MARSE-97240 format. One record per residue: residue number from 1; residue in one letter; x, y, z of N, C-alpha, C, O in turn. Coordinates in nm, 3 decimals, decimal comma. Atoms other than C-alpha are relative to their C-alpha. Example, Ala and Ser with C-alpha at 12.3 -4.5 7.8 and 13.67 -1.06 7.14 Angstrom:
2
+-----+------+---------+---------+---------+---------+---------+---------+---------+---------+---------+---------+---------+---------+
| seq | type |     n.X |     n.Y |     n.Z |    ca.X |    ca.Y |    ca.Z |     c.X |     c.Y |     c.Z |     o.X |     o.Y |     o.Z |
+-----+------+---------+---------+---------+---------+---------+---------+---------+---------+---------+---------+---------+---------+
|   1 |    A |   0,089 |  -0,119 |   0,000 |   1,230 |  -0,450 |   0,780 |   0,090 |   0,120 |   0,000 |   0,194 |   0,118 |   0,066 |
|   2 |    S |  -0,082 |  -0,119 |  -0,006 |   1,367 |  -0,106 |   0,714 |  -0,077 |   0,109 |   0,073 |  -0,026 |   0,220 |   0,090 |
+-----+------+---------+---------+---------+---------+---------+---------+---------+---------+---------+---------+---------+---------+
//
This chain:
107
+-----+------+---------+---------+---------+---------+---------+---------+---------+---------+---------+---------+---------+---------+
| seq | type |     n.X |     n.Y |     n.Z |    ca.X |    ca.Y |    ca.Z |     c.X |     c.Y |     c.Z |     o.X |     o.Y |     o.Z |
+-----+------+---------+---------+---------+---------+---------+---------+---------+---------+---------+---------+---------+---------+
|   1 |    X |   0,021 |  -0,144 |   0,012 |  13,637 | -10,416 |   5,325 |   0,100 |   0,046 |  -0,085 |   0,209 |  -0,011 |  -0,080 |
|   2 |    X |  -0,078 |  -0,096 |   0,089 |  13,797 | -10,171 |   5,068 |   0,097 |   0,051 |   0,083 |   0,071 |   0,065 |   0,202 |
|   3 |    X |  -0,068 |  -0,079 |  -0,075 |  14,091 | -10,003 |   5,175 |  -0,007 |   0,126 |   0,073 |   0,034 |   0,152 |   0,186 |
|   4 |    X |   0,067 |  -0,132 |  -0,047 |  13,945 |  -9,658 |   5,193 |  -0,097 |  -0,013 |   0,090 |  -0,104 |   0,079 |   0,171 |
|   5 |    X |   0,098 |   0,021 |  -0,085 |  13,651 |  -9,806 |   5,381 |   0,072 |  -0,038 |   0,159 |   0,033 |   0,005 |   0,268 |
|   6 |    X |  -0,067 |   0,041 |  -0,130 |  13,889 |  -9,965 |   5,645 |   0,060 |   0,117 |   0,070 |   0,049 |   0,128 |   0,193 |
|   7 |    X |  -0,077 |  -0,111 |  -0,043 |  14,083 |  -9,657 |   5,690 |  -0,109 |   0,086 |   0,045 |  -0,102 |   0,123 |   0,162 |
|   8 |    X |   0,108 |  -0,090 |  -0,070 |  13,774 |  -9,445 |   5,740 |  -0,046 |  -0,045 |   0,133 |  -0,047 |   0,027 |   0,233 |
|   9 |    X |   0,051 |   0,080 |  -0,134 |  13,638 |  -9,695 |   6,000 |   0,087 |   0,029 |   0,118 |   0,048 |   0,061 |   0,230 |
|  10 |    X |  -0,112 |  -0,004 |  -0,104 |  13,964 |  -9,678 |   6,181 |   0,022 |   0,163 |   0,038 |   0,080 |   0,182 |   0,144 |
|  11 |    X |   0,000 |  -0,117 |  -0,021 |  13,950 |  -9,294 |   6,173 |  -0,119 |   0,049 |   0,071 |  -0,120 |   0,152 |   0,138 |
|  12 |    X |   0,135 |  -0,052 |  -0,077 |  13,605 |  -9,265 |   6,306 |   0,021 |  -0,061 |   0,130 |   0,022 |   0,020 |   0,223 |
|  13 |    X |  -0,033 |   0,062 |  -0,119 |  13,678 |  -9,524 |   6,589 |   0,118 |   0,023 |   0,083 |   0,130 |  -0,027 |   0,194 |
|  14 |    X |  -0,122 |  -0,026 |  -0,047 |  14,023 |  -9,382 |   6,652 |   0,071 |  -0,111 |   0,064 |   0,115 |  -0,122 |   0,179 |
|  15 |    X |  -0,084 |   0,122 |  -0,040 |  14,180 |  -9,705 |   6,643 |   0,100 |  -0,032 |  -0,150 |   0,091 |   0,031 |  -0,255 |
|  16 |    X |  -0,080 |   0,004 |   0,122 |  14,459 |  -9,862 |   6,402 |  -0,055 |  -0,075 |  -0,114 |  -0,141 |  -0,160 |  -0,089 |
|  17 |    X |   0,057 |   0,085 |   0,104 |  14,385 | -10,003 |   6,065 |  -0,005 |  -0,119 |   0,035 |  -0,113 |  -0,177 |   0,024 |
|  18 |    X |  -0,020 |   0,132 |  -0,035 |  14,515 | -10,324 |   6,188 |  -0,107 |  -0,067 |   0,089 |  -0,141 |  -0,185 |   0,077 |
|  19 |    X |   0,104 |   0,024 |  -0,111 |  14,259 | -10,337 |   6,471 |  -0,128 |  -0,022 |  -0,102 |  -0,183 |  -0,132 |  -0,102 |
|  20 |    X |   0,118 |   0,025 |   0,080 |  13,969 | -10,290 |   6,209 |   0,024 |  -0,137 |  -0,098 |  -0,065 |  -0,222 |  -0,108 |
|  21 |    X |  -0,019 |   0,112 |   0,073 |  14,102 | -10,548 |   5,987 |  -0,014 |  -0,141 |   0,064 |  -0,077 |  -0,231 |   0,010 |
|  22 |    X |   0,019 |   0,082 |  -0,102 |  14,136 | -10,784 |   6,277 |  -0,147 |  -0,058 |   0,014 |  -0,194 |  -0,166 |  -0,020 |
|  23 |    X |   0,173 |   0,030 |  -0,012 |  13,753 | -10,744 |   6,376 |  -0,042 |  -0,025 |  -0,111 |  -0,119 |  -0,121 |  -0,100 |
|  24 |    X |   0,084 |   0,037 |   0,105 |  13,635 | -10,768 |   6,038 |   0,041 |  -0,132 |  -0,051 |  -0,048 |  -0,192 |  -0,111 |
|  25 |    X |  -0,020 |   0,152 |   0,011 |  13,813 | -11,114 |   5,987 |  -0,066 |  -0,085 |   0,107 |  -0,123 |  -0,189 |   0,074 |
|  26 |    X |   0,074 |   0,056 |  -0,127 |  13,678 | -11,218 |   6,339 |  -0,140 |  -0,011 |  -0,022 |  -0,206 |  -0,111 |   0,005 |
|  27 |    X |   0,149 |   0,004 |   0,052 |  13,341 | -11,121 |   6,211 |  -0,043 |  -0,092 |  -0,094 |  -0,151 |  -0,149 |  -0,076 |
|  28 |    X |   0,020 |   0,075 |   0,100 |  13,362 | -11,316 |   5,898 |   0,009 |  -0,138 |   0,052 |  -0,059 |  -0,228 |   0,002 |
|  29 |    X |  -0,041 |   0,154 |  -0,057 |  13,490 | -11,627 |   6,104 |  -0,107 |  -0,039 |   0,116 |  -0,136 |  -0,156 |   0,141 |
|  30 |    X |   0,095 |   0,042 |  -0,110 |  13,253 | -11,635 |   6,375 |  -0,133 |   0,057 |   0,014 |  -0,214 |   0,011 |   0,094 |
|  31 |    X |   0,121 |  -0,081 |  -0,016 |  12,971 | -11,373 |   6,309 |  -0,025 |   0,107 |   0,114 |  -0,127 |   0,170 |   0,144 |
|  32 |    X |  -0,009 |  -0,113 |  -0,121 |  13,080 | -11,154 |   6,595 |   0,150 |   0,061 |   0,003 |   0,252 |  -0,007 |  -0,012 |
|  33 |    X |  -0,142 |  -0,066 |  -0,012 |  13,369 | -10,901 |   6,631 |   0,039 |   0,007 |   0,143 |   0,151 |   0,053 |   0,169 |
|  34 |    X |  -0,023 |   0,008 |  -0,167 |  13,359 | -10,939 |   7,032 |   0,120 |  -0,083 |   0,004 |   0,133 |  -0,176 |  -0,075 |
|  35 |    X |  -0,097 |   0,063 |  -0,033 |  13,673 | -11,056 |   7,163 |  -0,014 |  -0,150 |   0,053 |  -0,101 |  -0,180 |   0,134 |
|  36 |    X |   0,009 |   0,141 |  -0,063 |  13,729 | -11,426 |   7,234 |   0,030 |  -0,024 |   0,148 |   0,092 |   0,053 |   0,222 |
|  37 |    X |  -0,027 |   0,012 |  -0,147 |  13,735 | -11,577 |   7,560 |   0,154 |   0,015 |   0,045 |   0,242 |  -0,016 |  -0,034 |
|  38 |    X |  -0,106 |   0,019 |  -0,071 |  14,023 | -11,538 |   7,790 |   0,034 |  -0,158 |   0,050 |  -0,058 |  -0,236 |   0,077 |
|  39 |    X |  -0,009 |   0,116 |  -0,060 |  14,171 | -11,840 |   7,906 |   0,031 |  -0,009 |   0,146 |   0,042 |  -0,123 |   0,192 |
|  40 |    X |  -0,016 |  -0,002 |  -0,133 |  14,232 | -11,752 |   8,260 |   0,139 |  -0,043 |   0,058 |   0,243 |  -0,039 |  -0,008 |
|  41 |    X |  -0,127 |   0,041 |  -0,037 |  14,489 | -11,876 |   8,487 |   0,070 |  -0,145 |   0,003 |  -0,003 |  -0,234 |   0,047 |
|  42 |    X |  -0,058 |   0,157 |   0,012 |  14,718 | -12,208 |   8,449 |  -0,037 |  -0,062 |   0,149 |  -0,035 |   0,005 |   0,252 |
|  43 |    X |   0,001 |   0,066 |  -0,156 |  14,654 | -12,447 |   8,747 |   0,131 |  -0,020 |   0,061 |   0,224 |  -0,073 |  -0,001 |
|  44 |    X |  -0,136 |   0,011 |  -0,035 |  14,931 | -12,429 |   8,988 |   0,061 |  -0,141 |   0,029 |   0,014 |  -0,225 |   0,105 |
|  45 |    X |  -0,065 |   0,109 |   0,017 |  15,184 | -12,688 |   8,914 |   0,043 |  -0,053 |   0,129 |   0,045 |  -0,176 |   0,138 |
|  46 |    X |  -0,056 |   0,057 |  -0,134 |  15,313 | -12,735 |   9,269 |  -0,106 |  -0,038 |   0,103 |  -0,071 |  -0,094 |   0,207 |
|  47 |    X |   0,099 |   0,030 |  -0,088 |  14,978 | -12,774 |   9,436 |  -0,016 |  -0,168 |   0,041 |  -0,049 |  -0,194 |   0,157 |
|  48 |    X |  -0,016 |   0,136 |  -0,036 |  14,997 | -13,163 |   9,441 |   0,108 |  -0,029 |   0,093 |   0,100 |  -0,124 |   0,172 |
|  49 |    X |  -0,141 |  -0,009 |  -0,095 |  15,345 | -13,107 |   9,624 |   0,011 |   0,091 |   0,100 |   0,120 |   0,128 |   0,145 |
|  50 |    X |   0,011 |  -0,084 |  -0,100 |  15,213 | -12,885 |   9,871 |   0,031 |  -0,051 |   0,114 |   0,112 |   0,014 |   0,180 |
|  51 |    X |  -0,042 |   0,047 |  -0,148 |  15,247 | -13,081 |  10,178 |   0,149 |  -0,028 |   0,013 |   0,214 |  -0,018 |   0,117 |
|  52 |    X |  -0,171 |   0,034 |  -0,025 |  15,610 | -13,179 |  10,099 |   0,056 |   0,141 |  -0,003 |   0,139 |   0,171 |   0,083 |
|  53 |    X |  -0,069 |  -0,123 |  -0,027 |  15,698 | -12,827 |  10,034 |  -0,034 |   0,067 |   0,123 |   0,054 |   0,139 |   0,171 |
|  54 |    X |   0,014 |  -0,082 |  -0,139 |  15,527 | -12,691 |  10,362 |   0,098 |  -0,071 |   0,094 |   0,187 |  -0,007 |   0,150 |
|  55 |    X |  -0,097 |   0,084 |  -0,060 |  15,705 | -12,974 |  10,532 |   0,154 |   0,040 |  -0,026 |   0,232 |   0,060 |   0,066 |
|  56 |    X |  -0,149 |  -0,035 |   0,028 |  16,032 | -12,893 |  10,382 |   0,047 |   0,142 |   0,044 |   0,164 |   0,156 |   0,080 |
|  57 |    X |  -0,016 |  -0,126 |  -0,047 |  16,024 | -12,539 |  10,473 |  -0,038 |   0,022 |   0,118 |  -0,028 |   0,141 |   0,145 |
|  58 |    X |   0,056 |   0,001 |  -0,124 |  15,893 | -12,580 |  10,797 |   0,130 |   0,017 |   0,107 |   0,245 |   0,003 |   0,065 |
|  59 |    X |  -0,093 |   0,006 |  -0,091 |  16,086 | -12,538 |  11,136 |   0,139 |   0,075 |  -0,031 |   0,246 |   0,034 |   0,014 |
|  60 |    X |  -0,108 |  -0,093 |   0,045 |  16,323 | -12,278 |  10,993 |   0,145 |  -0,078 |  -0,062 |   0,263 |  -0,044 |  -0,055 |
|  61 |    X |  -0,111 |   0,048 |   0,088 |  16,517 | -12,512 |  10,785 |   0,051 |   0,073 |  -0,134 |  -0,036 |   0,118 |  -0,208 |
|  62 |    X |  -0,037 |  -0,109 |   0,071 |  16,717 | -12,317 |  10,552 |  -0,017 |  -0,047 |  -0,146 |   0,018 |  -0,158 |  -0,186 |
|  63 |    X |   0,025 |   0,062 |   0,134 |  16,614 | -12,323 |  10,190 |   0,015 |   0,131 |  -0,098 |  -0,008 |   0,246 |  -0,060 |
|  64 |    X |   0,016 |  -0,105 |   0,106 |  16,653 | -12,121 |   9,860 |  -0,073 |  -0,053 |  -0,121 |  -0,079 |  -0,174 |  -0,146 |
|  65 |    X |   0,107 |   0,032 |   0,118 |  16,424 | -12,119 |   9,553 |   0,074 |  -0,069 |  -0,096 |   0,008 |  -0,140 |  -0,172 |
|  66 |    X |  -0,103 |   0,099 |   0,112 |  16,704 | -12,285 |   9,332 |   0,027 |  -0,117 |   0,042 |   0,036 |  -0,215 |  -0,031 |
|  67 |    X |   0,003 |   0,121 |  -0,085 |  16,746 | -12,524 |   9,600 |  -0,104 |  -0,094 |  -0,004 |  -0,090 |  -0,215 |  -0,023 |
|  68 |    X |   0,132 |   0,074 |   0,000 |  16,380 | -12,619 |   9,619 |  -0,011 |  -0,045 |  -0,124 |  -0,036 |  -0,165 |  -0,131 |
|  69 |    X |   0,003 |   0,036 |   0,120 |  16,380 | -12,629 |   9,252 |   0,067 |  -0,122 |  -0,046 |   0,018 |  -0,203 |  -0,123 |
|  70 |    X |  -0,083 |   0,139 |   0,033 |  16,663 | -12,898 |   9,234 |  -0,050 |  -0,108 |   0,096 |  -0,008 |  -0,222 |   0,073 |
|  71 |    X |   0,048 |   0,101 |  -0,096 |  16,483 | -13,091 |   9,529 |  -0,102 |  -0,058 |  -0,091 |  -0,106 |  -0,177 |  -0,120 |
|  72 |    X |   0,119 |   0,052 |   0,062 |  16,167 | -13,094 |   9,324 |   0,053 |  -0,088 |  -0,117 |  -0,009 |  -0,193 |  -0,138 |
|  73 |    X |  -0,026 |   0,063 |   0,103 |  16,358 | -13,214 |   9,022 |   0,047 |  -0,139 |   0,049 |   0,008 |  -0,240 |  -0,011 |
|  74 |    X |  -0,026 |   0,143 |  -0,036 |  16,506 | -13,505 |   9,202 |  -0,124 |  -0,073 |   0,036 |  -0,118 |  -0,196 |   0,030 |
|  75 |    X |   0,118 |   0,076 |  -0,043 |  16,157 | -13,600 |   9,316 |  -0,090 |   0,002 |  -0,160 |  -0,207 |  -0,037 |  -0,161 |
|  76 |    X |   0,054 |   0,022 |   0,158 |  16,058 | -13,586 |   8,912 |  -0,091 |   0,124 |  -0,018 |  -0,180 |   0,116 |  -0,103 |
|  77 |    X |   0,096 |  -0,135 |   0,025 |  15,883 | -13,233 |   8,928 |   0,093 |   0,106 |  -0,071 |   0,181 |   0,171 |  -0,014 |
|  78 |    X |  -0,091 |  -0,084 |   0,038 |  16,030 | -13,037 |   8,675 |  -0,078 |   0,154 |  -0,039 |  -0,166 |   0,170 |  -0,124 |
|  79 |    X |   0,076 |  -0,116 |   0,013 |  15,939 | -12,660 |   8,716 |   0,103 |   0,094 |  -0,007 |   0,215 |   0,053 |   0,024 |
|  80 |    X |  -0,091 |  -0,104 |   0,005 |  16,121 | -12,329 |   8,666 |   0,005 |   0,074 |   0,123 |  -0,085 |   0,057 |   0,205 |
|  81 |    X |  -0,056 |  -0,100 |  -0,114 |  16,275 | -12,074 |   8,925 |  -0,167 |   0,075 |   0,027 |  -0,226 |   0,071 |   0,136 |
|  82 |    X |   0,119 |  -0,094 |  -0,036 |  15,943 | -11,848 |   8,879 |  -0,114 |  -0,085 |   0,065 |  -0,170 |  -0,047 |   0,168 |
|  83 |    X |   0,085 |   0,065 |  -0,066 |  15,711 | -12,119 |   8,945 |   0,019 |  -0,033 |   0,156 |  -0,069 |  -0,006 |   0,236 |
|  84 |    X |  -0,053 |   0,011 |  -0,141 |  15,874 | -12,208 |   9,270 |  -0,018 |   0,131 |   0,087 |  -0,074 |   0,125 |   0,197 |
|  85 |    X |   0,020 |  -0,142 |  -0,056 |  15,883 | -11,816 |   9,362 |  -0,146 |   0,015 |   0,038 |  -0,189 |   0,040 |   0,151 |
|  86 |    X |   0,152 |  -0,008 |  -0,004 |  15,506 | -11,813 |   9,278 |  -0,052 |  -0,061 |   0,108 |  -0,128 |   0,004 |   0,180 |
|  87 |    X |   0,049 |   0,082 |  -0,078 |  15,437 | -12,095 |   9,496 |   0,053 |   0,041 |   0,156 |  -0,025 |   0,025 |   0,251 |
|  88 |    X |  -0,037 |  -0,051 |  -0,131 |  15,638 | -11,959 |   9,800 |  -0,051 |   0,118 |   0,067 |  -0,064 |   0,145 |   0,186 |
|  89 |    X |   0,052 |  -0,161 |  -0,019 |  15,506 | -11,610 |   9,768 |  -0,159 |  -0,017 |   0,029 |  -0,215 |   0,055 |   0,112 |
|  90 |    X |   0,131 |   0,032 |  -0,020 |  15,156 | -11,747 |   9,751 |  -0,033 |  -0,049 |   0,141 |  -0,123 |   0,003 |   0,207 |
|  91 |    X |  -0,005 |   0,053 |  -0,110 |  15,194 | -11,938 |  10,040 |   0,065 |   0,061 |   0,137 |   0,069 |   0,007 |   0,247 |
|  92 |    X |  -0,072 |  -0,065 |  -0,109 |  15,376 | -11,698 |  10,252 |   0,102 |  -0,059 |   0,065 |   0,122 |  -0,039 |   0,185 |
|  93 |    X |  -0,141 |   0,087 |  -0,054 |  15,685 | -11,912 |  10,307 |   0,121 |   0,103 |  -0,003 |   0,113 |   0,189 |  -0,091 |
|  94 |    X |  -0,109 |  -0,064 |   0,001 |  15,997 | -11,742 |  10,366 |   0,118 |  -0,056 |   0,091 |   0,089 |  -0,114 |   0,196 |
|  95 |    X |  -0,096 |   0,027 |  -0,097 |  16,337 | -11,809 |  10,518 |   0,107 |   0,109 |   0,008 |   0,171 |   0,141 |  -0,092 |
|  96 |    X |  -0,083 |  -0,112 |   0,001 |  16,549 | -11,527 |  10,654 |   0,116 |  -0,055 |   0,095 |   0,107 |  -0,105 |   0,207 |
|  97 |    X |  -0,142 |   0,011 |  -0,087 |  16,923 | -11,566 |  10,754 |  -0,006 |   0,054 |   0,114 |  -0,058 |   0,165 |   0,120 |
|  98 |    X |  -0,015 |  -0,096 |  -0,136 |  16,979 | -11,473 |  11,115 |   0,154 |   0,032 |  -0,001 |   0,245 |  -0,040 |  -0,040 |
|  99 |    X |  -0,147 |  -0,040 |   0,005 |  17,283 | -11,281 |  11,158 |   0,068 |  -0,048 |   0,131 |   0,019 |  -0,035 |   0,243 |
| 100 |    X |  -0,070 |   0,066 |  -0,106 |  17,539 | -11,451 |  11,367 |   0,087 |   0,139 |   0,073 |   0,123 |   0,139 |   0,191 |
| 101 |    X |  -0,084 |  -0,119 |  -0,061 |  17,726 | -11,113 |  11,433 |  -0,039 |   0,106 |  -0,078 |  -0,081 |   0,101 |  -0,194 |
| 102 |    X |   0,034 |  -0,167 |   0,058 |  17,673 | -10,726 |  11,379 |   0,139 |   0,020 |  -0,100 |   0,251 |  -0,027 |  -0,082 |
| 103 |    X |  -0,105 |  -0,067 |   0,072 |  17,874 | -10,566 |  11,112 |   0,089 |   0,079 |   0,072 |   0,043 |   0,142 |   0,167 |
| 104 |    X |  -0,069 |  -0,100 |  -0,064 |  18,180 | -10,376 |  11,215 |  -0,058 |   0,119 |  -0,044 |  -0,102 |   0,139 |  -0,157 |
| 105 |    X |   0,047 |  -0,161 |   0,044 |  18,077 | -10,002 |  11,239 |   0,112 |   0,097 |   0,021 |   0,191 |   0,074 |   0,113 |
| 106 |    X |  -0,107 |  -0,099 |  -0,020 |  18,307 |  -9,715 |  11,215 |  -0,077 |   0,096 |   0,086 |  -0,195 |   0,131 |   0,079 |
| 107 |    X |   0,045 |  -0,112 |  -0,096 |  18,292 |  -9,469 |  11,492 |  -0,014 |   0,129 |  -0,019 |  -0,052 |   0,201 |   0,073 |
+-----+------+---------+---------+---------+---------+---------+---------+---------+---------+---------+---------+---------+---------+
//
């Protein structure tokens, strides 16, 4: 497309010139200006280790996300903090510390 044509199409569609250029390039390459497929969600990396993680966090055994990440690394599973958090959140697992004493209150 010529520069003037691209700008006029962008103005008519109320989009940026860059969008029109990308759409025309996609149309020339694929025969369609439609968006390509979205790739969806990545498979859950910790799913094969679910049974071990559930057992590890059961019975009020204390754990932290960083600690679980380190234990997984010892088992040869290298994941980041966010992956461990997403798994724990999706499974509804949590460990809440119990207060051994109330904080001192002023009267």
